[in-house]
MARBA-3410 file (N, C-alpha, C, O; in Angstrom, 1 decimal):
227
59.3,-1.0,-188.5,58.6,-1.5,-189.7,59.6,-2.2,-190.6,60.7,-1.7,-190.9 ~ 59.2,-3.4,-191.1,60.1,-4.1,-192.0,60.2,-3.4,-193.4,59.3,-2.7,-193.8 ~ 61.3,-3.7,-194.0,61.6,-3.1,-195.3,60.7,-3.7,-196.4,60.2,-4.9,-196.2 ~ 60.4,-3.0,-197.5,59.5,-3.5,-198.5,59.8,-4.9,-199.0,59.0,-5.7,-199.3 ~ 61.2,-5.2,-199.2,61.5,-6.5,-199.7,61.1,-7.6,-198.8,60.8,-8.7,-199.3
61.0,-7.4,-197.5,60.6,-8.4,-196.6,59.1,-8.7,-196.8,58.8,-9.9,-196.8 ~ 58.3,-7.7,-196.9,56.9,-7.9,-197.1,56.6,-8.6,-198.4,55.7,-9.4,-198.5 ~ 57.4,-8.2,-199.5,57.2,-8.9,-200.7,57.6,-10.4,-200.6,56.8,-11.2,-201.2 ~ 58.7,-10.7,-199.9,59.0,-12.1,-199.7,57.9,-12.9,-199.0,57.7,-14.0,-199.3 ~ 57.4,-12.2,-198.0,56.3,-12.9,-197.2,55.0,-13.1,-198.0,54.4,-14.1,-197.9
54.8,-12.1,-198.9,53.6,-12.2,-199.7,53.8,-13.4,-200.7,52.8,-14.1,-201.0 ~ 55.0,-13.5,-201.3,55.2,-14.6,-202.2,55.1,-16.0,-201.5,54.6,-17.0,-202.1 ~ 55.4,-16.0,-200.2,55.3,-17.2,-199.4,53.9,-17.4,-198.9,53.6,-18.5,-198.3 ~ 53.0,-16.4,-199.0,51.7,-16.5,-198.5,51.5,-16.4,-197.0,50.5,-16.9,-196.5 ~ 52.5,-15.7,-196.4,52.4,-15.6,-194.9,52.5,-14.2,-194.4,52.9,-14.0,-193.3
52.3,-13.2,-195.3,52.5,-11.8,-194.9,51.4,-11.4,-193.9,50.2,-11.7,-194.1 ~ 51.8,-10.9,-192.7,50.8,-10.5,-191.7,50.0,-9.3,-192.2,50.5,-8.5,-193.0 ~ 48.7,-9.1,-191.9,47.9,-8.0,-192.4,48.4,-6.7,-191.7,48.8,-6.7,-190.6 ~ 48.3,-5.6,-192.5,48.5,-4.3,-191.9,47.4,-3.9,-191.0,46.2,-4.2,-191.3 ~ 47.7,-3.2,-189.9,46.6,-2.7,-189.0,46.7,-1.2,-188.9,47.4,-0.7,-188.0
46.1,-0.5,-189.9,46.2,1.0,-189.9,45.5,1.6,-188.6,44.5,1.1,-188.1 ~ 46.1,2.7,-188.2,45.5,3.4,-187.1,44.3,4.2,-187.6,44.2,4.6,-188.7 ~ 43.3,4.3,-186.7,42.2,5.2,-187.0,42.6,6.6,-187.0,43.5,7.0,-186.3 ~ 42.0,7.4,-188.0,42.4,8.8,-188.1,42.3,9.5,-186.8,41.3,9.5,-186.1 ~ 43.3,10.2,-186.4,43.3,11.0,-185.2,43.6,10.3,-184.0,43.7,10.9,-182.9
43.7,9.0,-184.0,43.9,8.2,-182.8,45.3,8.4,-182.3,46.3,8.4,-183.1 ~ 45.5,8.6,-181.0,46.8,8.8,-180.5,47.7,7.5,-180.6,47.2,6.4,-180.5 ~ 48.9,7.7,-180.8,49.9,6.6,-180.9,50.2,6.1,-179.5,50.7,6.9,-178.7 ~ 50.0,4.8,-179.3,50.3,4.3,-177.9,51.4,3.3,-178.1,51.6,2.7,-179.1 ~ 52.2,3.1,-177.0,53.3,2.1,-177.0,52.7,0.9,-176.3,52.4,0.9,-175.1
52.7,-0.2,-177.1,52.2,-1.5,-176.5,53.2,-2.1,-175.5,54.4,-1.7,-175.6 ~ 52.8,-2.9,-174.6,53.7,-3.6,-173.7,54.7,-4.5,-174.5,54.3,-5.0,-175.6 ~ 55.9,-4.7,-174.0,56.8,-5.6,-174.8,56.3,-7.0,-174.9,55.7,-7.5,-174.0 ~ 56.5,-7.6,-176.1,56.1,-8.9,-176.4,57.1,-9.9,-175.8,58.3,-9.9,-176.3 ~ 56.7,-10.7,-174.8,57.7,-11.6,-174.2,57.2,-13.0,-174.0,57.8,-13.9,-173.5
55.9,-13.2,-174.5,55.3,-14.6,-174.3,55.3,-15.3,-175.6,54.9,-14.7,-176.7 ~ 55.6,-16.6,-175.6,55.5,-17.4,-176.8,54.1,-17.7,-177.1,53.2,-17.6,-176.2 ~ 53.8,-18.1,-178.4,52.4,-18.4,-178.7,51.9,-19.5,-177.8,52.5,-20.5,-177.6 ~ 50.6,-19.2,-177.3,50.0,-20.2,-176.5,50.3,-20.0,-175.0,49.6,-20.6,-174.2 ~ 51.2,-19.2,-174.6,51.5,-18.9,-173.2,50.6,-17.9,-172.6,50.2,-17.0,-173.3
50.3,-18.0,-171.4,49.5,-17.0,-170.7,50.5,-15.9,-170.2,51.7,-16.1,-170.1 ~ 49.9,-14.8,-169.8,50.7,-13.7,-169.4,51.2,-13.8,-168.0,51.9,-12.9,-167.5 ~ 50.9,-14.9,-167.3,51.5,-15.1,-166.0,52.5,-16.3,-166.1,52.9,-16.8,-165.1 ~ 53.0,-16.6,-167.3,53.9,-17.7,-167.5,55.2,-17.3,-166.8,55.7,-16.2,-166.8 ~ 55.9,-18.3,-166.2,57.2,-18.1,-165.6,58.3,-18.3,-166.6,58.1,-18.0,-167.8
59.5,-18.7,-166.1,60.6,-18.9,-167.0,60.3,-19.9,-168.2,59.6,-20.9,-167.9 ~ 60.7,-19.6,-169.4,60.4,-20.4,-170.5,61.0,-21.8,-170.4,62.2,-21.9,-170.0 ~ 60.3,-22.8,-170.8,60.8,-24.2,-170.7,61.4,-24.5,-172.1,60.7,-24.8,-173.0 ~ 62.7,-24.3,-172.2,63.4,-24.5,-173.4,63.4,-25.9,-173.9,63.3,-26.2,-175.1 ~ 63.4,-26.9,-173.0,63.4,-28.3,-173.4,62.0,-28.6,-174.0,62.0,-29.3,-175.0
61.0,-28.0,-173.5,59.6,-28.2,-174.1,59.5,-27.5,-175.4,58.9,-28.0,-176.4 ~ 60.1,-26.4,-175.5,60.1,-25.6,-176.8,60.7,-26.4,-177.9,60.2,-26.4,-179.1 ~ 61.9,-27.0,-177.7,62.6,-27.7,-178.7,62.3,-29.2,-178.7,62.7,-29.9,-179.7 ~ 61.6,-29.7,-177.7,61.3,-31.1,-177.7,62.5,-32.0,-177.3,62.4,-33.2,-177.6 ~ 63.5,-31.5,-176.7,64.6,-32.3,-176.3,65.5,-31.4,-175.3,65.2,-30.2,-175.2
66.4,-32.0,-174.7,67.4,-31.3,-173.8,68.7,-31.2,-174.6,69.3,-32.2,-174.9 ~ 69.1,-30.0,-174.9,70.4,-29.8,-175.6,70.8,-28.3,-175.2,70.0,-27.5,-174.8 ~ 72.1,-28.0,-175.4,72.5,-26.6,-175.2,71.8,-25.7,-176.1,71.5,-26.0,-177.3 ~ 71.4,-24.5,-175.5,70.6,-23.6,-176.3,71.4,-22.3,-176.4,71.9,-21.7,-175.4 ~ 71.5,-21.8,-177.6,72.1,-20.5,-177.9,71.0,-19.5,-178.4,70.1,-19.9,-179.1
71.1,-18.3,-177.9,70.1,-17.3,-178.2,70.7,-16.1,-179.0,71.8,-15.6,-178.7 ~ 70.0,-15.7,-180.1,70.4,-14.5,-180.8,69.3,-13.5,-180.6,68.1,-13.8,-180.8 ~ 69.7,-12.3,-180.2,68.8,-11.2,-180.1,68.9,-10.3,-181.4,70.0,-9.7,-181.6 ~ 67.9,-10.1,-182.2,68.0,-9.4,-183.4,68.5,-10.2,-184.5,69.6,-10.1,-184.9 ~ 67.6,-11.0,-185.1,68.0,-12.0,-186.1,68.2,-11.4,-187.5,69.0,-11.9,-188.3
67.6,-10.2,-187.8,67.7,-9.7,-189.1,67.1,-10.7,-190.1,66.1,-11.3,-189.9 ~ 67.9,-11.0,-191.2,67.5,-11.9,-192.2,67.8,-13.4,-191.8,67.4,-14.3,-192.5 ~ 68.4,-13.6,-190.7,68.6,-14.9,-190.1,69.9,-15.7,-190.6,70.0,-16.9,-190.4 ~ 70.8,-15.0,-191.3,71.9,-15.7,-191.9,72.7,-16.4,-190.8,73.1,-17.6,-190.9 ~ 73.1,-15.7,-189.7,73.9,-16.3,-188.6,73.1,-17.5,-188.0,73.7,-18.6,-187.9
71.9,-17.3,-187.7,71.1,-18.4,-187.1,71.0,-19.6,-187.9,71.2,-20.8,-187.4 ~ 70.7,-19.5,-189.2,70.5,-20.6,-190.0,71.8,-21.4,-190.3,71.8,-22.6,-190.3 ~ 72.9,-20.6,-190.5,74.2,-21.3,-190.7,74.6,-22.0,-189.5,75.2,-23.1,-189.5 ~ 74.4,-21.4,-188.3,74.8,-22.0,-187.1,74.0,-23.3,-186.8,74.5,-24.3,-186.4 ~ 72.7,-23.2,-187.0,71.8,-24.3,-186.7,72.1,-25.5,-187.6,72.1,-26.7,-187.2
72.5,-25.2,-188.9,72.8,-26.2,-189.8,74.1,-26.9,-189.5,74.3,-28.1,-189.6 ~ 75.1,-26.1,-189.0,76.4,-26.6,-188.6,76.5,-27.3,-187.3,77.3,-28.2,-187.1 ~ 75.5,-27.0,-186.4,75.5,-27.6,-185.1,74.2,-28.3,-184.7,73.4,-27.7,-183.9 ~ 73.9,-29.4,-185.3,72.6,-30.1,-185.1,72.5,-30.6,-183.6,71.4,-30.9,-183.2 ~ 73.6,-30.6,-182.9,73.6,-31.0,-181.5,73.2,-29.9,-180.6,73.0,-30.2,-179.4
73.0,-28.7,-181.1,72.6,-27.6,-180.3,71.3,-27.0,-180.8,70.9,-27.2,-182.0 ~ 70.5,-26.3,-179.9,69.3,-25.6,-180.3,69.6,-24.1,-180.4,70.3,-23.6,-179.6 ~ 68.9,-23.5,-181.3,69.1,-22.0,-181.5,67.7,-21.3,-181.4,66.8,-21.7,-182.1 ~ 67.7,-20.3,-180.6,66.5,-19.5,-180.5,66.8,-18.1,-180.9,67.7,-17.4,-180.4 ~ 66.0,-17.6,-181.9,66.2,-16.2,-182.3,65.0,-15.4,-181.9,63.9,-15.8,-182.1
65.3,-14.2,-181.4,64.2,-13.2,-181.0,64.4,-12.0,-181.9,65.5,-11.3,-181.9 ~ 63.4,-11.6,-182.6,63.4,-10.4,-183.5,62.2,-9.6,-183.2,61.0,-10.0,-183.4 ~ 62.4,-8.3,-182.8,61.3,-7.5,-182.4,60.5,-7.1,-183.6,59.3,-6.8,-183.5 ~ 61.0,-7.1,-184.8,60.3,-6.8,-186.1,59.6,-8.1,-186.5,60.2,-9.0,-187.0 ~ 58.3,-8.1,-186.4,57.5,-9.3,-186.6,57.7,-9.9,-188.0,57.8,-11.1,-188.2
57.8,-9.0,-189.0,57.9,-9.5,-190.4,59.2,-10.2,-190.6,59.3,-11.2,-191.3 ~ 60.3,-9.7,-190.0,61.6,-10.4,-190.1,61.5,-11.7,-189.4,62.1,-12.7,-190.0 ~ 60.9,-11.8,-188.3,60.8,-13.1,-187.6,60.0,-14.1,-188.4,60.4,-15.3,-188.5 ~ 59.0,-13.7,-189.1,58.2,-14.6,-189.9,59.1,-15.1,-191.1,59.1,-16.2,-191.5 ~ 59.8,-14.1,-191.7,60.6,-14.4,-192.9,61.7,-15.5,-192.5,61.9,-16.5,-193.2
62.4,-15.3,-191.4,63.4,-16.2,-191.0,62.8,-17.6,-190.6,63.4,-18.6,-191.0 ~ 61.7,-17.6,-190.0,61.0,-18.8,-189.7,60.7,-19.6,-191.0,60.8,-20.8,-191.0 ~ 60.2,-18.9,-192.0,59.9,-19.6,-193.2,61.1,-20.2,-193.9,61.1,-21.3,-194.4 ~ 62.2,-19.4,-193.9,63.4,-19.8,-194.5,64.0,-21.1,-193.8,64.5,-22.0,-194.4 ~ 63.9,-21.0,-192.4,64.4,-22.2,-191.6,63.6,-23.4,-191.9,64.1,-24.5,-192.0
62.2,-23.2,-192.1,61.4,-24.4,-192.3,61.7,-25.0,-193.7,61.7,-26.2,-193.8 ~ 62.0,-24.2,-194.7,62.4,-24.7,-196.0,63.7,-25.5,-196.0,63.9,-26.4,-196.7 ~ 64.6,-25.1,-195.0,65.8,-25.8,-194.9,65.7,-27.0,-193.9,66.7,-27.7,-193.8 ~ 64.6,-27.2,-193.3,64.4,-28.3,-192.4,65.2,-28.2,-191.2,65.7,-29.3,-190.7 ~ 65.4,-27.0,-190.6,66.2,-26.9,-189.4,65.3,-27.0,-188.2,64.7,-26.1,-187.7
65.2,-28.3,-187.7,64.4,-28.6,-186.6,64.9,-28.1,-185.3,64.2,-28.0,-184.3 ~ 66.2,-27.7,-185.2,66.8,-27.1,-184.0,66.8,-25.6,-184.0,67.7,-25.0,-183.3 ~ 66.0,-25.0,-184.7,65.9,-23.5,-184.8,64.5,-23.1,-184.5,63.5,-23.6,-185.2 ~ 64.3,-22.1,-183.7,63.0,-21.4,-183.4,63.2,-19.9,-183.5,64.3,-19.4,-183.1 ~ 62.3,-19.2,-184.1,62.4,-17.8,-184.2,61.0,-17.2,-183.8,60.0,-17.6,-184.3
61.1,-16.2,-182.9,59.9,-15.6,-182.4,60.0,-14.1,-182.5,61.0,-13.5,-182.3 ~ 58.8,-13.5,-182.7,58.8,-12.0,-182.8,58.6,-11.4,-181.5,57.5,-10.8,-181.2 ~ 59.6,-11.4,-180.6,59.5,-11.0,-179.2,60.6,-9.9,-178.9,61.5,-9.7,-179.7 ~ 60.4,-9.2,-177.8,61.3,-8.2,-177.4,62.5,-8.9,-176.6,62.3,-9.4,-175.5 ~ 63.6,-9.0,-177.3,64.7,-9.8,-176.7,65.2,-9.3,-175.4,65.5,-10.1,-174.5
65.2,-8.0,-175.2,65.7,-7.4,-174.0,64.9,-7.8,-172.8,65.4,-8.3,-171.8 ~ 63.6,-7.6,-172.9,62.6,-7.9,-171.8,62.5,-9.4,-171.6,62.3,-9.9,-170.5 ~ 62.6,-10.2,-172.7,62.6,-11.6,-172.6,63.7,-12.2,-171.8,63.5,-13.0,-170.9 ~ 64.9,-11.7,-172.0,66.0,-12.1,-171.2,65.9,-11.7,-169.7,66.2,-12.5,-168.8 ~ 65.4,-10.5,-169.5,65.3,-10.0,-168.2,64.2,-10.7,-167.4,64.3,-10.9,-166.2
63.1,-11.2,-168.1,61.9,-11.7,-167.3,61.5,-13.1,-167.6,60.7,-13.6,-166.9 ~ 62.1,-13.8,-168.6,61.6,-15.1,-169.0,62.7,-16.2,-169.0,62.4,-17.4,-169.1 ~ 64.0,-15.9,-168.9,65.0,-16.9,-169.0,65.6,-17.2,-167.6,66.0,-16.3,-166.8 ~ 65.6,-18.5,-167.3,66.0,-19.0,-166.0,67.5,-18.8,-165.9,68.2,-18.9,-166.9 ~ 68.1,-18.7,-164.7,69.5,-18.6,-164.5,70.2,-19.9,-165.1,69.8,-21.0,-164.8
71.3,-19.6,-165.8,72.1,-20.7,-166.4,71.4,-21.5,-167.5,71.9,-22.6,-167.8 ~ 70.4,-21.0,-168.1,69.6,-21.7,-169.1,70.3,-21.7,-170.5,70.0,-22.6,-171.3 ~ 71.2,-20.8,-170.7,71.7,-20.6,-172.1,73.2,-20.9,-172.2,74.0,-20.6,-171.3 ~ 73.6,-21.6,-173.3,75.0,-21.8,-173.5,75.7,-20.7,-174.1,76.9,-20.5,-174.0 ~ 75.0,-19.8,-174.8,75.6,-18.6,-175.5,74.5,-17.6,-175.8,73.3,-17.9,-176.0
74.9,-16.3,-175.8,74.1,-15.2,-176.2,74.8,-14.5,-177.3,76.0,-14.2,-177.2 ~ 74.1,-14.2,-178.4,74.7,-13.5,-179.6,73.9,-12.2,-179.8,72.7,-12.2,-179.9 ~ 74.6,-11.1,-179.9,74.0,-9.8,-180.3,74.9,-9.2,-181.3,76.0,-8.7,-181.1 ~ 74.4,-9.2,-182.6,75.2,-8.6,-183.7,74.6,-7.4,-184.3,73.5,-7.5,-184.8 ~ 75.3,-6.3,-184.2,74.9,-5.0,-184.8,73.5,-4.6,-184.3,72.6,-4.3,-185.0
73.4,-4.4,-182.9,72.1,-3.9,-182.4,71.9,-2.5,-182.8,72.9,-1.7,-183.0 ~ 70.7,-2.1,-182.9,70.3,-0.7,-183.3,71.0,0.3,-182.3,70.8,0.2,-181.1 ~ 71.8,1.2,-182.9,72.5,2.2,-182.0,71.6,3.3,-181.4,72.0,4.0,-180.5 ~ 70.5,3.5,-182.0,69.6,4.6,-181.6,70.5,5.8,-181.4,70.6,6.2,-180.2 ~ 71.0,6.4,-182.4,72.1,7.5,-182.2,71.6,8.8,-181.6,72.4,9.5,-181.0
70.3,9.1,-181.7,69.8,10.3,-181.1,69.7,10.2,-179.6,69.3,9.2,-179.1 ~ 70.2,11.2,-178.9,70.3,11.1,-177.4,68.9,10.8,-176.8,68.9,10.0,-175.8 ~ 67.8,11.4,-177.3,66.5,11.1,-176.7,66.1,9.7,-176.9,65.1,9.3,-176.3 ~ 66.7,9.0,-177.8,66.4,7.6,-178.1,67.3,6.6,-177.4,67.1,5.4,-177.5 ~ 68.3,7.0,-176.6,69.2,6.1,-176.0,68.6,5.1,-175.1,69.1,4.0,-174.9
67.4,5.5,-174.5,66.7,4.6,-173.6,66.2,3.4,-174.3,65.8,2.4,-173.6 ~ 66.1,3.4,-175.6,65.7,2.3,-176.4,66.8,1.3,-176.7,66.5,0.2,-177.1 ~ 68.0,1.6,-176.4,69.1,0.7,-176.7,69.1,-0.6,-175.9,68.5,-0.6,-174.8 ~ 69.6,-1.6,-176.5,69.6,-2.9,-175.8,70.5,-3.0,-174.6,70.1,-3.4,-173.6 ~ 71.7,-2.5,-174.8,72.7,-2.7,-173.8,72.6,-1.6,-172.7,72.9,-0.4,-172.9
72.3,-2.0,-171.5,72.4,-1.2,-170.3,72.7,-2.2,-169.2,72.8,-3.4,-169.4 ~ 73.0,-1.7,-168.0,73.4,-2.5,-166.9,72.4,-3.6,-166.5,72.8,-4.7,-166.2 ~ 71.1,-3.3,-166.6,70.1,-4.3,-166.2,70.1,-5.4,-167.2,70.0,-6.6,-166.8 ~ 70.2,-5.1,-168.5,70.2,-6.2,-169.5,71.4,-7.0,-169.4,71.3,-8.3,-169.4 ~ 72.6,-6.4,-169.2,73.8,-7.2,-169.1,73.8,-8.1,-167.9,74.3,-9.2,-168.0
73.3,-7.6,-166.8,73.2,-8.5,-165.6,72.3,-9.6,-165.8,72.6,-10.8,-165.4 ~ 71.1,-9.4,-166.5,70.2,-10.5,-166.9,70.8,-11.5,-167.8,70.7,-12.7,-167.7 ~ 71.6,-11.0,-168.8,72.2,-11.9,-169.8,73.3,-12.7,-169.1,73.4,-13.9,-169.4 ~ 74.0,-12.1,-168.2,75.1,-12.9,-167.5,74.4,-14.0,-166.6,74.9,-15.1,-166.5 ~ 73.3,-13.6,-166.0,72.6,-14.6,-165.1,72.1,-15.8,-166.0,72.1,-16.9,-165.6
71.6,-15.4,-167.2,71.0,-16.5,-168.1,72.0,-17.4,-168.6,71.7,-18.5,-169.0 ~ 73.3,-17.0,-168.6,74.4,-17.9,-169.2,74.8,-19.0,-168.2,74.8,-18.7,-167.0 ~ 75.0,-20.2,-168.7,75.6,-21.2,-167.8,77.1,-20.9,-167.6,77.7,-20.0,-168.2 ~ 77.7,-21.5,-166.6,79.1,-21.3,-166.3,79.9,-21.5,-167.6,79.8,-22.6,-168.2 ~ 80.8,-20.6,-167.9,81.7,-20.6,-169.1,80.9,-20.4,-170.3,81.5,-20.5,-171.4
79.6,-20.0,-170.2,78.9,-19.7,-171.4,79.4,-18.4,-172.0,80.0,-17.5,-171.3 ~ 79.2,-18.2,-173.3,79.8,-17.0,-174.0,78.7,-16.0,-174.4,77.6,-16.4,-174.8 ~ 79.1,-14.7,-174.3,78.3,-13.6,-174.9,79.1,-13.0,-176.0,80.2,-12.5,-175.7 ~ 78.7,-13.1,-177.2,79.4,-12.5,-178.4,78.6,-11.3,-178.9,77.4,-11.3,-179.0 ~ 79.4,-10.2,-179.2,78.7,-9.0,-179.6,79.6,-8.3,-180.6,80.8,-8.3,-180.6
78.9,-7.7,-181.6,79.5,-6.9,-182.7,78.7,-5.6,-182.9,77.5,-5.6,-182.7 ~ 79.4,-4.6,-183.3,78.8,-3.3,-183.7,79.7,-2.6,-184.7,80.9,-2.8,-184.8 ~ 79.0,-1.7,-185.4,79.8,-0.8,-186.4,79.7,0.6,-185.9,80.2,1.5,-186.6 ~ 79.1,0.9,-184.8,78.8,2.2,-184.3,79.8,2.6,-183.1,79.6,2.0,-182.1 ~ 80.7,3.4,-183.4,81.8,3.7,-182.5,81.3,4.2,-181.1,81.8,3.7,-180.1
80.4,5.1,-181.1,79.9,5.7,-179.8,79.2,4.7,-179.0,79.4,4.5,-177.8 ~ 78.3,3.9,-179.7,77.5,2.9,-179.0,78.5,1.8,-178.5,78.3,1.2,-177.4 ~ 79.5,1.5,-179.3,80.4,0.4,-178.9,81.1,0.8,-177.6,81.3,-0.1,-176.7 ~ 81.4,2.0,-177.3,82.0,2.4,-176.1,81.1,2.2,-174.9,81.5,1.7,-173.9 ~ 79.8,2.4,-175.1,78.8,2.1,-174.1,78.7,0.6,-173.9,78.7,0.2,-172.7
78.7,-0.2,-174.9,78.6,-1.6,-174.8,79.8,-2.1,-174.0,79.7,-3.0,-173.1 ~ 81.0,-1.7,-174.4,82.2,-2.1,-173.7,82.2,-1.7,-172.2,82.6,-2.5,-171.3 ~ 81.7,-0.6,-171.9,81.6,-0.1,-170.5,80.7,-0.9,-169.7,81.1,-1.3,-168.6 ~ 79.5,-1.2,-170.2,78.5,-1.9,-169.4,78.9,-3.4,-169.2,78.7,-4.0,-168.2 ~ 79.4,-4.0,-170.3,79.9,-5.3,-170.2,81.1,-5.5,-169.3,81.2,-6.4,-168.5
82.0,-4.5,-169.4,83.2,-4.6,-168.6,82.9,-4.4,-167.1,83.7,-4.8,-166.2 ~ 81.8,-3.7,-166.8,81.4,-3.4,-165.4,80.7,-4.6,-164.7,80.5,-4.6,-163.5 ~ 80.3,-5.6,-165.5,79.6,-6.8,-165.0,80.5,-7.8,-164.4,81.3,-8.4,-165.1 ~ 80.4,-7.9,-163.1,81.4,-8.8,-162.3,81.3,-10.2,-162.7,82.3,-11.0,-162.5 ~ 80.2,-10.7,-163.3,80.0,-12.1,-163.6,80.6,-12.5,-165.0,80.6,-13.6,-165.4
81.1,-11.5,-165.7,81.7,-11.7,-167.0,83.1,-11.3,-167.1,83.6,-10.4,-166.5 ~ 83.9,-12.1,-167.9,85.3,-11.8,-168.2,85.4,-11.7,-169.7,84.9,-12.5,-170.4 ~ 86.1,-10.6,-170.1,86.4,-10.4,-171.5,87.5,-11.3,-171.9,88.6,-11.3,-171.3 ~ 87.3,-12.0,-173.0,88.4,-12.9,-173.5,89.3,-12.1,-174.4,88.9,-11.2,-175.2 ~ 90.6,-12.4,-174.3,91.6,-11.7,-175.2,91.5,-12.3,-176.6,91.0,-13.4,-176.8
91.9,-11.5,-177.6,91.9,-12.0,-179.0,92.7,-13.3,-179.2,92.3,-14.1,-180.0 ~ 93.7,-13.5,-178.4,94.5,-14.7,-178.5,93.6,-15.9,-178.0,93.9,-17.0,-178.4 ~ 92.6,-15.7,-177.2,91.7,-16.8,-176.7,90.6,-17.0,-177.7,90.2,-18.2,-177.9 ~ 90.1,-16.0,-178.3,89.0,-16.2,-179.2,89.4,-16.5,-180.7,88.6,-17.2,-181.4 ~ 90.6,-16.1,-181.1,91.0,-16.2,-182.5,90.2,-15.3,-183.3,89.3,-14.6,-182.9
90.4,-15.3,-184.6,89.7,-14.5,-185.6,88.3,-15.1,-185.7,88.2,-16.3,-185.9 ~ 87.3,-14.3,-185.6,85.9,-14.8,-185.8,85.0,-13.8,-186.4,85.3,-12.6,-186.4 ~ 83.9,-14.2,-187.0,83.0,-13.4,-187.7,81.6,-13.9,-187.4,81.4,-15.1,-187.3 ~ 80.6,-13.0,-187.2,79.2,-13.4,-187.0,78.7,-14.0,-188.3,77.7,-14.8,-188.3 ~ 79.2,-13.5,-189.5,78.7,-14.0,-190.7,77.3,-13.4,-191.1,76.7,-13.9,-192.0
76.9,-12.4,-190.4,75.6,-11.7,-190.7,75.7,-10.9,-192.0,76.8,-10.6,-192.4 ~ 74.6,-10.6,-192.5,74.5,-9.8,-193.7,75.1,-8.4,-193.5,75.8,-7.8,-194.3 ~ 74.9,-7.9,-192.3,75.4,-6.6,-191.9,77.0,-6.6,-191.9,77.6,-5.8,-192.5 ~ 77.5,-7.6,-191.3,79.0,-7.7,-191.2,79.6,-7.9,-192.6,80.6,-7.3,-192.9 ~ 79.0,-8.7,-193.4,79.5,-8.9,-194.8,79.5,-7.5,-195.6,80.4,-7.2,-196.3
78.4,-6.8,-195.4,78.3,-5.5,-196.0,79.3,-4.5,-195.5,80.0,-3.8,-196.3 ~ 79.5,-4.5,-194.2,80.5,-3.5,-193.7,81.9,-3.9,-194.1,82.7,-3.0,-194.3 ~ 82.2,-5.2,-194.1,83.5,-5.6,-194.4,83.8,-5.3,-195.9,85.0,-4.9,-196.2 ~ 82.8,-5.4,-196.8,83.0,-5.1,-198.2,83.3,-3.6,-198.4,84.0,-3.2,-199.3 ~ 82.7,-2.8,-197.5,82.8,-1.3,-197.7,84.1,-0.8,-197.0,84.4,0.4,-197.1
84.8,-1.6,-196.2,85.9,-1.2,-195.5,85.7,-0.5,-194.2,86.6,0.0,-193.6 ~ 84.4,-0.5,-193.7,84.1,0.1,-192.5,84.5,-0.8,-191.3,84.5,-2.0,-191.4 ~ 85.0,-0.2,-190.2,85.4,-1.0,-189.1,84.3,-1.7,-188.4,83.2,-1.2,-188.3 ~ 84.6,-2.9,-187.9,83.6,-3.6,-187.1,84.2,-3.9,-185.7,85.4,-4.4,-185.7 ~ 83.5,-3.5,-184.7,84.0,-3.8,-183.3,83.4,-5.1,-182.8,82.2,-5.3,-183.1
84.1,-5.9,-182.1,83.6,-7.1,-181.6,84.3,-7.5,-180.3,85.4,-7.1,-180.1 ~ 83.6,-8.4,-179.6,84.2,-8.9,-178.3,83.5,-10.1,-177.9,82.3,-10.4,-178.3 ~ 84.1,-10.9,-177.1,83.6,-12.1,-176.5,83.7,-12.1,-175.0,84.9,-11.8,-174.5 ~ 82.7,-12.3,-174.3,82.7,-12.3,-172.8,82.3,-13.7,-172.3,81.4,-14.3,-172.9 ~ 82.9,-14.2,-171.3,82.7,-15.5,-170.7,82.1,-15.4,-169.3,82.6,-14.6,-168.5
81.1,-16.2,-169.1,80.5,-16.2,-167.7,81.4,-16.9,-166.8,81.9,-18.0,-167.1 ~ 81.6,-16.3,-165.6,82.5,-16.9,-164.6,81.8,-18.1,-164.0,82.4,-18.7,-163.1
END
């Protein structure tokens, strides 16, 4: 569920989605993952990125946009590239979409979809120039680990989705989860980890990273390249 400030911002913009309260006593059910773009049928194949953006250009994907700082700054700085953001929290997706529209970022799309399942089931091999995952939810409780983004199946799908020499950039502030991320990425034969001397100093520029840097908390990061 989105934080109250997000819903307030959406209300001011006149685009807040309606709440859908559960009926009293109704059991809580888990809906299927959202992986289809608006207007697509549930038997749609790989997403047509050229049709989505109305042109053919390198496409970079961010999973978990948050407030959209990285996406919007990147789209503004690289008009020659297209950027697709997937955010499982619908209110955040709407908020970023509205902010991008106000800035006139025609090379940016944001959808409220399940990024993990989207990459596994909707992205054609070699379709992406880059994948960005910054500060994914660590789901620290053991019983919730199955909800984590990074596992062998996701990493294999992300590697397949990348074009040759395409990059996967990842950051986290959670030490235990970071060990898992390093392990599953390091085990993927199609990816090579770049040394710091190759990547240079870099930052995602997300609100999370700025907050953690200001507090002195460590940030773990890595860049992997598709073979």
